[in-house]
N, C-alpha and C positions, 0 to 999 in steps of 0.2 A: 572450496568455495570460501570466499573473506567473510562470510556476513559480520555484521556491524548491527546490533541491536540500536534501535533508534529510541521506538517508543509503544506505547500502549493505549491502549482506550483508558483514558483518567475517572472515567464512568463508569468500570469494571470490575468484576467481580476477582479477577485475574485469571480463570480456567477457560473461557470461552467468549474469546475477545479480539477484537482486531487487532491486531498489531504492523508496527512497521521496520523495516532493517533496508539495510543498502551493503548493495554486495561490493562493495571495492573491487578486487579482481573484475570483472564487468563490468563496471560505474553503471549497475543497472539499480532500481529498487522495488522491494519485497515486499507485498502487501500479505495478512491477512485480513477477511471481512468476513462478510457475511454475504449470504450468496444467493445470486442477484435472480427474482422470483419470475415469470415467464413474461410476465406483462414488462417489467424493465427491459428482458433481455429483447423483445420486438419491437422496441422503440431503440434502445441500441441498435437494431438492426436495419433500421428506418432511415438512418446517417450510414449504411457500408454493411458488409460481411459481416462475419461473428463468425468466423471458421472453429472445428471441433476440440484443435489449441490453444482454444485461448478462451480466457473466462470473464466475465460483468462481478466485479466484487464493492458491497458497498463499504464506504468507511464515512464515517462520522463529520461531520462542520465543527465537532469540540475538537478534532484531533489535530484539526487548521497547524495551531504549533506547534505539531510533529514533524506531521509533510516538512514545512519549512523550516526541521532542523536535518532532515533526511533530506532534503534540496541544497541544505549548505554543508553535510557531508558530501556528500557526493562532489560539489564544486572546490571543498579545501578540506581533501583527503588527510591533511599535513594534521590537521587540528585534531586535538583532539578534546572530546565532552568531559 
């Protein structure tokens, strides 16, 4: 796996926090976030199934710039930050 670390929640203690990577080989985003509670999972299921092999995680809106950077890294892998 060729993971490129993109960023971490800027309001964190850097131990238990949302993070974002891109897998450059598979061209996928990788997220670490807060686990969704039952209520959120139920709301997600109202729009379609949630298989056992998938998860719902929460990422704070303050990480929008990090998500944009991840999108740029996927679209332009030759550009090193």
